[in-house]
C-alpha positions as CSV (number, residue, x, y, z in Angstrom):
1,M,-0.8,7.0,0.2
2,S,-3.0,9.9,-0.7
3,Y,-4.7,10.9,-3.9
4,S,-6.6,14.1,-4.2
5,H,-8.3,16.5,-6.6
6,S,-7.8,20.1,-5.9
7,S,-11.1,21.7,-4.8
8,S,-11.5,25.0,-2.9
9,N,-15.1,24.2,-2.1
10,V,-15.2,22.3,1.2
11,E,-18.7,23.3,2.1
12,G,-20.7,20.2,2.5
13,L,-17.6,18.0,2.7
14,I,-18.2,14.6,4.1
15,I,-15.4,12.5,5.6
16,L,-15.8,8.7,5.5
17,K,-13.6,6.3,7.4
18,V,-13.4,2.7,6.2
19,N,-12.0,0.0,8.4
20,N,-10.9,-3.6,7.8
21,L,-9.3,-3.0,4.4
22,T,-6.9,-5.6,3.1
23,Y,-3.2,-4.6,2.5
24,H,-3.9,-5.1,-1.2
25,T,-6.5,-2.3,-1.2
26,S,-5.3,0.7,-3.2
27,A,-6.6,4.3,-3.4
28,N,-7.6,3.6,-7.0
29,I,-9.8,0.7,-5.9
30,L,-11.5,2.9,-3.3
31,W,-11.9,5.7,-5.8
32,Q,-13.7,3.3,-8.2
33,V,-16.0,1.9,-5.5
34,F,-17.0,5.2,-4.0
35,E,-17.1,7.7,-7.0
36,K,-20.6,6.5,-7.9
37,Y,-21.8,8.2,-4.7
38,G,-20.4,11.6,-5.6
39,C,-17.3,13.7,-6.1
40,I,-14.2,12.5,-4.1
41,G,-11.8,15.1,-2.9
42,N,-9.2,12.8,-1.2
43,V,-8.4,9.2,-0.5
44,Y,-5.9,8.5,2.2
45,I,-4.6,5.1,3.2
46,P,-2.2,5.1,6.2
47,Q,0.9,3.0,5.7
48,G,2.5,1.1,8.6
49,C,1.6,-1.5,11.2
50,F,-1.0,-0.7,13.8
51,H,-1.6,-2.9,16.8
């Protein structure tokens, strides 16, 4: 699942990977948690089973 805001300015872009999320974590929840630290360009949650 991916949510994004269109932005052509990628200068200074920071990518953050967050592990150990529950299956109940949604992009909206992550957006609410991290938006206080700055503008969010994209939230991606891979779907599927990983071993």
